[in-house]
PQR file of N, CA, C, O and H, with PARSE charges and radii, in Angstrom:
ATOM      1  N   MET A   1       3.724 -35.318 -44.237 -0.4000 1.5000
ATOM      2  CA  MET A   1       4.584 -34.862 -43.158 -0.0000 2.0000
ATOM      3  C   MET A   1       5.355 -36.070 -42.632  0.5500 1.7000
ATOM      4  O   MET A   1       4.782 -37.118 -42.332 -0.5500 1.4000
ATOM      5  N   GLY A   2       6.644 -35.894 -42.531 -0.4000 1.5000
ATOM      6  CA  GLY A   2       7.484 -36.994 -42.082 -0.0000 2.0000
ATOM      7  C   GLY A   2       7.544 -37.086 -40.571  0.5500 1.7000
ATOM      8  O   GLY A   2       7.085 -36.201 -39.848 -0.5500 1.4000
ATOM      9  H   GLY A   2       7.110 -35.043 -42.775  0.4000 1.0000
ATOM     10  N   ILE A   3       8.122 -38.181 -40.120 -0.4000 1.5000
ATOM     11  CA  ILE A   3       8.250 -38.419 -38.679 -0.0000 2.0000
ATOM     12  C   ILE A   3       9.079 -37.313 -38.031  0.5500 1.7000
ATOM     13  O   ILE A   3       8.772 -36.863 -36.927 -0.5500 1.4000
ATOM     14  H   ILE A   3       8.495 -38.900 -40.706  0.4000 1.0000
ATOM     15  N   LYS A   4      10.127 -36.880 -38.722 -0.4000 1.5000
ATOM     16  CA  LYS A   4      10.977 -35.811 -38.176 -0.0000 2.0000
ATOM     17  C   LYS A   4      10.155 -34.545 -37.936  0.5500 1.7000
ATOM     18  O   LYS A   4      10.288 -33.901 -36.896 -0.5500 1.4000
ATOM     19  H   LYS A   4      10.376 -37.245 -39.618  0.4000 1.0000
ATOM     20  N   ASP A   5       9.303 -34.193 -38.906 -0.4000 1.5000
ATOM     21  CA  ASP A   5       8.456 -33.007 -38.755 -0.0000 2.0000
ATOM     22  C   ASP A   5       7.491 -33.150 -37.587  0.5500 1.7000
ATOM     23  O   ASP A   5       7.247 -32.196 -36.849 -0.5500 1.4000
ATOM     24  H   ASP A   5       9.195 -34.717 -39.751  0.4000 1.0000
ATOM     25  N   GLN A   6       6.939 -34.360 -37.426 -0.4000 1.5000
ATOM     26  CA  GLN A   6       6.012 -34.596 -36.319 -0.0000 2.0000
ATOM     27  C   GLN A   6       6.717 -34.410 -34.977  0.5500 1.7000
ATOM     28  O   GLN A   6       6.165 -33.794 -34.066 -0.5500 1.4000
ATOM     29  H   GLN A   6       7.137 -35.136 -38.025  0.4000 1.0000
ATOM     30  N   PHE A   7       7.925 -34.936 -34.856 -0.4000 1.5000
ATOM     31  CA  PHE A   7       8.676 -34.779 -33.616 -0.0000 2.0000
ATOM     32  C   PHE A   7       9.026 -33.303 -33.359  0.5500 1.7000
ATOM     33  O   PHE A   7       8.970 -32.828 -32.225 -0.5500 1.4000
ATOM     34  H   PHE A   7       8.373 -35.437 -35.596  0.4000 1.0000
ATOM     35  N   GLN A   8       9.381 -32.604 -34.415 -0.4000 1.5000
ATOM     36  CA  GLN A   8       9.702 -31.182 -34.256 -0.0000 2.0000
ATOM     37  C   GLN A   8       8.477 -30.383 -33.828  0.5500 1.7000
ATOM     38  O   GLN A   8       8.577 -29.500 -32.977 -0.5500 1.4000
ATOM     39  H   GLN A   8       9.427 -32.990 -35.337  0.4000 1.0000
ATOM     40  N   ASP A   9       7.316 -30.689 -34.417 -0.4000 1.5000
ATOM     41  CA  ASP A   9       6.081 -30.019 -34.024 -0.0000 2.0000
ATOM     42  C   ASP A   9       5.739 -30.311 -32.566  0.5500 1.7000
ATOM     43  O   ASP A   9       5.363 -29.416 -31.810 -0.5500 1.4000
ATOM     44  H   ASP A   9       7.234 -31.406 -35.109  0.4000 1.0000
ATOM     45  N   LYS A  10       5.876 -31.572 -32.190 -0.4000 1.5000
ATOM     46  CA  LYS A  10       5.583 -31.963 -30.813 -0.0000 2.0000
ATOM     47  C   LYS A  10       6.547 -31.268 -29.845  0.5500 1.7000
ATOM     48  O   LYS A  10       6.131 -30.795 -28.787 -0.5500 1.4000
ATOM     49  H   LYS A  10       6.181 -32.300 -32.804  0.4000 1.0000
ATOM     50  N   ALA A  11       7.814 -31.208 -30.202 -0.4000 1.5000
ATOM     51  CA  ALA A  11       8.811 -30.542 -29.357 -0.0000 2.0000
ATOM     52  C   ALA A  11       8.476 -29.056 -29.214  0.5500 1.7000
ATOM     53  O   ALA A  11       8.584 -28.490 -28.127 -0.5500 1.4000
ATOM     54  H   ALA A  11       8.151 -31.592 -31.062  0.4000 1.0000
ATOM     55  N   ARG A  12       8.071 -28.435 -30.317 -0.4000 1.5000
ATOM     56  CA  ARG A  12       7.702 -27.015 -30.285 -0.0000 2.0000
ATOM     57  C   ARG A  12       6.485 -26.794 -29.378  0.5500 1.7000
ATOM     58  O   ARG A  12       6.454 -25.850 -28.589 -0.5500 1.4000
ATOM     59  H   ARG A  12       7.984 -28.896 -31.200  0.4000 1.0000
ATOM     60  N   ASP A  13       5.480 -27.679 -29.500 -0.4000 1.5000
ATOM     61  CA  ASP A  13       4.285 -27.572 -28.655 -0.0000 2.0000
ATOM     62  C   ASP A  13       4.646 -27.714 -27.176  0.5500 1.7000
ATOM     63  O   ASP A  13       4.168 -26.950 -26.338 -0.5500 1.4000
ATOM     64  H   ASP A  13       5.505 -28.446 -30.141  0.4000 1.0000
ATOM     65  N   LEU A  14       5.483 -28.682 -26.867 -0.4000 1.5000
ATOM     66  CA  LEU A  14       5.884 -28.890 -25.475 -0.0000 2.0000
ATOM     67  C   LEU A  14       6.688 -27.706 -24.938  0.5500 1.7000
ATOM     68  O   LEU A  14       6.532 -27.324 -23.778 -0.5500 1.4000
ATOM     69  H   LEU A  14       5.872 -29.303 -27.547  0.4000 1.0000
ATOM     70  N   ALA A  15       7.536 -27.132 -25.766 -0.4000 1.5000
ATOM     71  CA  ALA A  15       8.316 -25.972 -25.346 -0.0000 2.0000
ATOM     72  C   ALA A  15       7.397 -24.780 -25.062  0.5500 1.7000
ATOM     73  O   ALA A  15       7.613 -24.044 -24.100 -0.5500 1.4000
ATOM     74  H   ALA A  15       7.663 -27.442 -26.709  0.4000 1.0000
ATOM     75  N   GLU A  16       6.381 -24.594 -25.894 -0.4000 1.5000
ATOM     76  CA  GLU A  16       5.435 -23.504 -25.662 -0.0000 2.0000
ATOM     77  C   GLU A  16       4.653 -23.721 -24.381  0.5500 1.7000
ATOM     78  O   GLU A  16       4.440 -22.782 -23.614 -0.5500 1.4000
ATOM     79  H   GLU A  16       6.205 -25.192 -26.675  0.4000 1.0000
ATOM     80  N   LYS A  17       4.220 -24.965 -24.140 -0.4000 1.5000
ATOM     81  CA  LYS A  17       3.493 -25.274 -22.902 -0.0000 2.0000
ATOM     82  C   LYS A  17       4.375 -25.001 -21.683  0.5500 1.7000
ATOM     83  O   LYS A  17       3.914 -24.451 -20.683 -0.5500 1.4000
ATOM     84  H   LYS A  17       4.393 -25.728 -24.763  0.4000 1.0000
ATOM     85  N   ALA A  18       5.637 -25.390 -21.778 -0.4000 1.5000
ATOM     86  CA  ALA A  18       6.565 -25.168 -20.669 -0.0000 2.0000
ATOM     87  C   ALA A  18       6.747 -23.677 -20.408  0.5500 1.7000
ATOM     88  O   ALA A  18       6.772 -23.250 -19.254 -0.5500 1.4000
ATOM     89  H   ALA A  18       6.012 -25.838 -22.590  0.4000 1.0000
ATOM     90  N   GLN A  19       6.874 -22.883 -21.468 -0.4000 1.5000
ATOM     91  CA  GLN A  19       7.030 -21.440 -21.298 -0.0000 2.0000
ATOM     92  C   GLN A  19       5.776 -20.826 -20.678  0.5500 1.7000
ATOM     93  O   GLN A  19       5.871 -19.951 -19.817 -0.5500 1.4000
ATOM     94  H   GLN A  19       6.854 -23.231 -22.405  0.4000 1.0000
ATOM     95  N   ASP A  20       4.606 -21.285 -21.114 -0.4000 1.5000
ATOM     96  CA  ASP A  20       3.361 -20.791 -20.528 -0.0000 2.0000
ATOM     97  C   ASP A  20       3.275 -21.134 -19.046  0.5500 1.7000
ATOM     98  O   ASP A  20       2.831 -20.315 -18.240 -0.5500 1.4000
ATOM     99  H   ASP A  20       4.530 -21.996 -21.813  0.4000 1.0000
ATOM    100  N   ALA A  21       3.699 -22.342 -18.686 -0.4000 1.5000
ATOM    101  CA  ALA A  21       3.680 -22.754 -17.284 -0.0000 2.0000
ATOM    102  C   ALA A  21       4.627 -21.900 -16.450  0.5500 1.7000
ATOM    103  O   ALA A  21       4.300 -21.521 -15.326 -0.5500 1.4000
ATOM    104  H   ALA A  21       4.060 -23.007 -19.340  0.4000 1.0000
ATOM    105  N   VAL A  22       5.791 -21.600 -16.996 -0.4000 1.5000
ATOM    106  CA  VAL A  22       6.757 -20.764 -16.277 -0.0000 2.0000
ATOM    107  C   VAL A  22       6.180 -19.363 -16.090  0.5500 1.7000
ATOM    108  O   VAL A  22       6.257 -18.793 -15.002 -0.5500 1.4000
ATOM    109  H   VAL A  22       6.057 -21.908 -17.910  0.4000 1.0000
ATOM    110  N   ARG A  23       5.606 -18.816 -17.149 -0.4000 1.5000
ATOM    111  CA  ARG A  23       5.008 -17.475 -17.037 -0.0000 2.0000
ATOM    112  C   ARG A  23       3.886 -17.471 -16.008  0.5500 1.7000
ATOM    113  O   ARG A  23       3.773 -16.538 -15.213 -0.5500 1.4000
ATOM    114  H   ARG A  23       5.543 -19.279 -18.033  0.4000 1.0000
ATOM    115  N   GLY A  24       3.061 -18.507 -16.018 -0.4000 1.5000
ATOM    116  CA  GLY A  24       1.972 -18.610 -15.052 -0.0000 2.0000
ATOM    117  C   GLY A  24       2.494 -18.683 -13.634  0.5500 1.7000
ATOM    118  O   GLY A  24       1.933 -18.067 -12.728 -0.5500 1.4000
ATOM    119  H   GLY A  24       3.153 -19.265 -16.663  0.4000 1.0000
ATOM    120  N   GLY A  25       3.562 -19.429 -13.439 -0.4000 1.5000
ATOM    121  CA  GLY A  25       4.162 -19.532 -12.113 -0.0000 2.0000
ATOM    122  C   GLY A  25       4.731 -18.212 -11.647  0.5500 1.7000
ATOM    123  O   GLY A  25       4.615 -17.859 -10.473 -0.5500 1.4000
ATOM    124  H   GLY A  25       4.018 -19.929 -14.175  0.4000 1.0000
ATOM    125  N   LYS A  26       5.347 -17.478 -12.562 -0.4000 1.5000
ATOM    126  CA  LYS A  26       5.908 -16.176 -12.201 -0.0000 2.0000
ATOM    127  C   LYS A  26       4.789 -15.204 -11.849  0.5500 1.7000
ATOM    128  O   LYS A  26       4.912 -14.437 -10.894 -0.5500 1.4000
ATOM    129  H   LYS A  26       5.442 -17.765 -13.516  0.4000 1.0000
ATOM    130  N   ASP A  27       3.706 -15.230 -12.607 -0.4000 1.5000
ATOM    131  CA  ASP A  27       2.577 -14.352 -12.319 -0.0000 2.0000
ATOM    132  C   ASP A  27       1.996 -14.658 -10.947  0.5500 1.7000
ATOM    133  O   ASP A  27       1.685 -13.751 -10.175 -0.5500 1.4000
ATOM    134  H   ASP A  27       3.606 -15.853 -13.383  0.4000 1.0000
ATOM    135  N   GLU A  28       1.855 -15.946 -10.655 -0.4000 1.5000
ATOM    136  CA  GLU A  28       1.298 -16.343  -9.363 -0.0000 2.0000
ATOM    137  C   GLU A  28       2.235 -15.936  -8.227  0.5500 1.7000
ATOM    138  O   GLU A  28       1.782 -15.465  -7.183 -0.5500 1.4000
ATOM    139  H   GLU A  28       2.107 -16.682 -11.282  0.4000 1.0000
ATOM    140  N   ALA A  29       3.522 -16.117  -8.429 -0.4000 1.5000
ATOM    141  CA  ALA A  29       4.491 -15.737  -7.403 -0.0000 2.0000
ATOM    142  C   ALA A  29       4.469 -14.227  -7.176  0.5500 1.7000
ATOM    143  O   ALA A  29       4.544 -13.769  -6.036 -0.5500 1.4000
ATOM    144  H   ALA A  29       3.889 -16.500  -9.276  0.4000 1.0000
ATOM    145  N   SER A  30       4.369 -13.466  -8.239 -0.4000 1.5000
ATOM    146  CA  SER A  30       4.314 -12.008  -8.106 -0.0000 2.0000
ATOM    147  C   SER A  30       3.061 -11.579  -7.348  0.5500 1.7000
ATOM    148  O   SER A  30       3.097 -10.678  -6.510 -0.5500 1.4000
ATOM    149  H   SER A  30       4.309 -13.838  -9.165  0.4000 1.0000
ATOM    150  N   GLU A  31       1.958 -12.244  -7.664 -0.4000 1.5000
ATOM    151  CA  GLU A  31       0.701 -11.904  -6.988 -0.0000 2.0000
ATOM    152  C   GLU A  31       0.781 -12.234  -5.502  0.5500 1.7000
ATOM    153  O   GLU A  31       0.342 -11.449  -4.662 -0.5500 1.4000
ATOM    154  H   GLU A  31       1.929 -12.976  -8.345  0.4000 1.0000
ATOM    155  N   ARG A  32       1.342 -13.396  -5.181 -0.4000 1.5000
ATOM    156  CA  ARG A  32       1.474 -13.771  -3.767 -0.0000 2.0000
ATOM    157  C   ARG A  32       2.406 -12.821  -3.027  0.5500 1.7000
ATOM    158  O   ARG A  32       2.149 -12.470  -1.875 -0.5500 1.4000
ATOM    159  H   ARG A  32       1.699 -14.034  -5.863  0.4000 1.0000
ATOM    160  N   ALA A  33       3.472 -12.409  -3.675 -0.4000 1.5000
ATOM    161  CA  ALA A  33       4.406 -11.477  -3.041 -0.0000 2.0000
ATOM    162  C   ALA A  33       3.718 -10.142  -2.778  0.5500 1.7000
ATOM    163  O   ALA A  33       3.903  -9.542  -1.720 -0.5500 1.4000
ATOM    164  H   ALA A  33       3.680 -12.695  -4.611  0.4000 1.0000
ATOM    165  N   ALA A  34       2.932  -9.683  -3.730 -0.4000 1.5000
ATOM    166  CA  ALA A  34       2.212  -8.418  -3.551 -0.0000 2.0000
ATOM    167  C   ALA A  34       1.229  -8.529  -2.392  0.5500 1.7000
ATOM    168  O   ALA A  34       1.096  -7.597  -1.598 -0.5500 1.4000
ATOM    169  H   ALA A  34       2.782 -10.170  -4.590  0.4000 1.0000
ATOM    170  N   GLN A  35       0.548  -9.650  -2.293 -0.4000 1.5000
ATOM    171  CA  GLN A  35      -0.388  -9.841  -1.185 -0.0000 2.0000
ATOM    172  C   GLN A  35       0.351  -9.857   0.142  0.5500 1.7000
ATOM    173  O   GLN A  35      -0.131  -9.308   1.132 -0.5500 1.4000
ATOM    174  H   GLN A  35       0.656 -10.406  -2.938  0.4000 1.0000
ATOM    175  N   GLY A  36       1.515 -10.484   0.165 -0.4000 1.5000
ATOM    176  CA  GLY A  36       2.306 -10.517   1.395 -0.0000 2.0000
ATOM    177  C   GLY A  36       2.749  -9.126   1.810  0.5500 1.7000
ATOM    178  O   GLY A  36       2.736  -8.793   2.995 -0.5500 1.4000
ATOM    179  H   GLY A  36       1.907 -10.930  -0.640  0.4000 1.0000
ATOM    180  N   ARG A  37       3.143  -8.306   0.831 -0.4000 1.5000
ATOM    181  CA  ARG A  37       3.545  -6.931   1.147 -0.0000 2.0000
ATOM    182  C   ARG A  37       2.353  -6.129   1.671  0.5500 1.7000
ATOM    183  O   ARG A  37       2.498  -5.336   2.601 -0.5500 1.4000
ATOM    184  H   ARG A  37       3.154  -8.576  -0.132  0.4000 1.0000
ATOM    185  N   GLU A  38       1.187  -6.334   1.079 -0.4000 1.5000
ATOM    186  CA  GLU A  38      -0.003  -5.617   1.539 -0.0000 2.0000
ATOM    187  C   GLU A  38      -0.335  -6.010   2.974  0.5500 1.7000
ATOM    188  O   GLU A  38      -0.656  -5.153   3.797 -0.5500 1.4000
ATOM    189  H   GLU A  38       1.070  -6.979   0.324  0.4000 1.0000
ATOM    190  N   GLN A  39      -0.259  -7.308   3.275 -0.4000 1.5000
ATOM    191  CA  GLN A  39      -0.544  -7.762   4.629 -0.0000 2.0000
ATOM    192  C   GLN A  39       0.479  -7.216   5.608  0.5500 1.7000
ATOM    193  O   GLN A  39       0.131  -6.852   6.732 -0.5500 1.4000
ATOM    194  H   GLN A  39       0.002  -8.005   2.606  0.4000 1.0000
ATOM    195  N   SER A  40       1.733  -7.155   5.195 -0.4000 1.5000
ATOM    196  CA  SER A  40       2.769  -6.610   6.065 -0.0000 2.0000
ATOM    197  C   SER A  40       2.509  -5.135   6.343  0.5500 1.7000
ATOM    198  O   SER A  40       2.653  -4.676   7.476 -0.5500 1.4000
ATOM    199  H   SER A  40       2.016  -7.451   4.282  0.4000 1.0000
ATOM    200  N   GLN A  41       2.127  -4.399   5.313 -0.4000 1.5000
ATOM    201  CA  GLN A  41       1.839  -2.980   5.483 -0.0000 2.0000
ATOM    202  C   GLN A  41       0.631  -2.790   6.397  0.5500 1.7000
ATOM    203  O   GLN A  41       0.629  -1.892   7.239 -0.5500 1.4000
ATOM    204  H   GLN A  41       2.011  -4.772   4.393  0.4000 1.0000
ATOM    205  N   ASP A  42      -0.398  -3.629   6.239 -0.4000 1.5000
ATOM    206  CA  ASP A  42      -1.575  -3.552   7.106 -0.0000 2.0000
ATOM    207  C   ASP A  42      -1.186  -3.817   8.556  0.5500 1.7000
ATOM    208  O   ASP A  42      -1.668  -3.142   9.465 -0.5500 1.4000
ATOM    209  H   ASP A  42      -0.396  -4.358   5.555  0.4000 1.0000
ATOM    210  N   SER A  43      -0.319  -4.794   8.771 -0.4000 1.5000
ATOM    211  CA  SER A  43       0.131  -5.108  10.126 -0.0000 2.0000
ATOM    212  C   SER A  43       0.908  -3.937  10.717  0.5500 1.7000
ATOM    213  O   SER A  43       0.739  -3.604  11.890 -0.5500 1.4000
ATOM    214  H   SER A  43       0.073  -5.343   8.032  0.4000 1.0000
ATOM    215  N   LEU A  44       1.754  -3.317   9.911 -0.4000 1.5000
ATOM    216  CA  LEU A  44       2.510  -2.154  10.391 -0.0000 2.0000
ATOM    217  C   LEU A  44       1.571  -0.998  10.728  0.5500 1.7000
ATOM    218  O   LEU A  44       1.746  -0.321  11.741 -0.5500 1.4000
ATOM    219  H   LEU A  44       1.892  -3.587   8.958  0.4000 1.0000
ATOM    220  N   ASP A  45       0.582  -0.779   9.876 -0.4000 1.5000
ATOM    221  CA  ASP A  45      -0.387   0.289  10.140 -0.0000 2.0000
ATOM    222  C   ASP A  45      -1.149   0.027  11.429  0.5500 1.7000
ATOM    223  O   ASP A  45      -1.357   0.943  12.224 -0.5500 1.4000
ATOM    224  H   ASP A  45       0.440  -1.329   9.053  0.4000 1.0000
ATOM    225  N   ASP A  46      -1.570  -1.226  11.645 -0.4000 1.5000
ATOM    226  CA  ASP A  46      -2.286  -1.582  12.871 -0.0000 2.0000
ATOM    227  C   ASP A  46      -1.399  -1.363  14.098  0.5500 1.7000
ATOM    228  O   ASP A  46      -1.854  -0.824  15.107 -0.5500 1.4000
ATOM    229  H   ASP A  46      -1.401  -1.970  10.999  0.4000 1.0000
ATOM    230  N   ALA A  47      -0.153  -1.776  14.012 -0.4000 1.5000
ATOM    231  CA  ALA A  47       0.769  -1.609  15.136 -0.0000 2.0000
ATOM    232  C   ALA A  47       1.005  -0.123  15.429  0.5500 1.7000
ATOM    233  O   ALA A  47       1.070   0.288  16.588 -0.5500 1.4000
ATOM    234  H   ALA A  47       0.216  -2.214  13.192  0.4000 1.0000
ATOM    235  N   GLN A  48       1.132   0.676  14.362 -0.4000 1.5000
ATOM    236  CA  GLN A  48       1.331   2.120  14.533 -0.0000 2.0000
ATOM    237  C   GLN A  48       0.127   2.738  15.235  0.5500 1.7000
ATOM    238  O   GLN A  48       0.273   3.520  16.175 -0.5500 1.4000
ATOM    239  H   GLN A  48       1.080   0.342  13.421  0.4000 1.0000
ATOM    240  N   ARG A  49      -1.067   2.375  14.762 -0.4000 1.5000
ATOM    241  CA  ARG A  49      -2.294   2.909  15.357 -0.0000 2.0000
ATOM    242  C   ARG A  49      -2.412   2.520  16.829  0.5500 1.7000
ATOM    243  O   ARG A  49      -2.771   3.339  17.676 -0.5500 1.4000
ATOM    244  H   ARG A  49      -1.185   1.740  13.999  0.4000 1.0000
ATOM    245  N   GLU A  50      -2.102   1.255  17.117 -0.4000 1.5000
ATOM    246  CA  GLU A  50      -2.182   0.779  18.495 -0.0000 2.0000
ATOM    247  C   GLU A  50      -1.180   1.519  19.385  0.5500 1.7000
ATOM    248  O   GLU A  50      -1.515   1.876  20.514 -0.5500 1.4000
ATOM    249  H   GLU A  50      -1.811   0.590  16.429  0.4000 1.0000
ATOM    250  N   ALA A  51       0.024   1.751  18.904 -0.4000 1.5000
ATOM    251  CA  ALA A  51       1.027   2.473  19.681 -0.0000 2.0000
ATOM    252  C   ALA A  51       0.589   3.912  19.925  0.5500 1.7000
ATOM    253  O   ALA A  51       0.764   4.439  21.024 -0.5500 1.4000
ATOM    254  H   ALA A  51       0.296   1.461  17.987  0.4000 1.0000
ATOM    255  N   GLU A  52       0.021   4.549  18.903 -0.4000 1.5000
ATOM    256  CA  GLU A  52      -0.467   5.921  19.075 -0.0000 2.0000
ATOM    257  C   GLU A  52      -1.617   5.972  20.081  0.5500 1.7000
ATOM    258  O   GLU A  52      -1.690   6.886  20.902 -0.5500 1.4000
ATOM    259  H   GLU A  52      -0.121   4.121  18.010  0.4000 1.0000
ATOM    260  N   ASP A  53      -2.510   4.988  20.014 -0.4000 1.5000
ATOM    261  CA  ASP A  53      -3.623   4.937  20.966 -0.0000 2.0000
ATOM    262  C   ASP A  53      -3.119   4.790  22.400  0.5500 1.7000
ATOM    263  O   ASP A  53      -3.594   5.471  23.309 -0.5500 1.4000
ATOM    264  H   ASP A  53      -2.451   4.245  19.347  0.4000 1.0000
ATOM    265  N   ARG A  54      -2.141   3.883  22.592 -0.4000 1.5000
ATOM    266  CA  ARG A  54      -1.566   3.699  23.931 -0.0000 2.0000
ATOM    267  C   ARG A  54      -0.882   4.972  24.409  0.5500 1.7000
ATOM    268  O   ARG A  54      -1.017   5.357  25.570 -0.5500 1.4000
ATOM    269  H   ARG A  54      -1.755   3.330  21.854  0.4000 1.0000
ATOM    270  N   PHE A  55      -0.155   5.617  23.519 -0.4000 1.5000
ATOM    271  CA  PHE A  55       0.541   6.850  23.859 -0.0000 2.0000
ATOM    272  C   PHE A  55      -0.478   7.925  24.284  0.5500 1.7000
ATOM    273  O   PHE A  55      -0.284   8.617  25.284 -0.5500 1.4000
ATOM    274  H   PHE A  55      -0.046   5.304  22.575  0.4000 1.0000
ATOM    275  N   ASN A  56      -1.549   8.049  23.516 -0.4000 1.5000
ATOM    276  CA  ASN A  56      -2.577   9.045  23.826 -0.0000 2.0000
ATOM    277  C   ASN A  56      -3.285   8.728  25.121  0.5500 1.7000
ATOM    278  O   ASN A  56      -3.602   9.638  25.887 -0.5500 1.4000
ATOM    279  H   ASN A  56      -1.707   7.487  22.704  0.4000 1.0000
ATOM    280  N   ARG A  57      -3.547   7.432  25.391 -0.4000 1.5000
ATOM    281  CA  ARG A  57      -4.203   7.050  26.652 -0.0000 2.0000
ATOM    282  C   ARG A  57      -3.314   7.371  27.839  0.5500 1.7000
ATOM    283  O   ARG A  57      -3.802   7.787  28.890 -0.5500 1.4000
ATOM    284  H   ARG A  57      -3.289   6.693  24.768  0.4000 1.0000
ATOM    285  N   ASP A  58      -2.008   7.180  27.675 -0.4000 1.5000
ATOM    286  CA  ASP A  58      -1.075   7.470  28.763 -0.0000 2.0000
ATOM    287  C   ASP A  58      -1.097   8.958  29.104  0.5500 1.7000
ATOM    288  O   ASP A  58      -1.012   9.321  30.277 -0.5500 1.4000
ATOM    289  H   ASP A  58      -1.612   6.843  26.821  0.4000 1.0000
ATOM    290  N   TYR A  59      -1.206   9.806  28.114 -0.4000 1.5000
ATOM    291  CA  TYR A  59      -1.230  11.237  28.377 -0.0000 2.0000
ATOM    292  C   TYR A  59      -2.590  11.727  28.837  0.5500 1.7000
ATOM    293  O   TYR A  59      -2.679  12.756  29.507 -0.5500 1.4000
ATOM    294  H   TYR A  59      -1.275   9.511  27.161  0.4000 1.0000
ATOM    295  N   ASP A  60      -3.640  11.016  28.493 -0.4000 1.5000
ATOM    296  CA  ASP A  60      -4.980  11.400  28.939 -0.0000 2.0000
ATOM    297  C   ASP A  60      -5.194  11.037  30.395  0.5500 1.7000
ATOM    298  O   ASP A  60      -5.989  11.679  31.081 -0.5500 1.4000
ATOM    299  H   ASP A  60      -3.567  10.180  27.949  0.4000 1.0000
ATOM    300  N   ALA A  61      -4.502  10.024  30.874 -0.4000 1.5000
ATOM    301  CA  ALA A  61      -4.714   9.540  32.234 -0.0000 2.0000
ATOM    302  C   ALA A  61      -4.107  10.422  33.263  0.5500 1.7000
ATOM    303  O   ALA A  61      -4.207  10.138  34.457 -0.5500 1.4000
ATOM    304  H   ALA A  61      -3.856   9.502  30.316  0.4000 1.0000
TER
END
């Protein structure tokens, strides 16, 4: 195997590693975004429940 082949193999390996890193970063970003949406939805649900409770207490009083 010549030097040119070795450099091409090394370049191919590095390109694959870079693509794997990009895919991993995208997966992590997607997961974090999903968690953020879930937390936002939980916060909205809590706020809705609290508003309904206050509304009901006002009418019970």
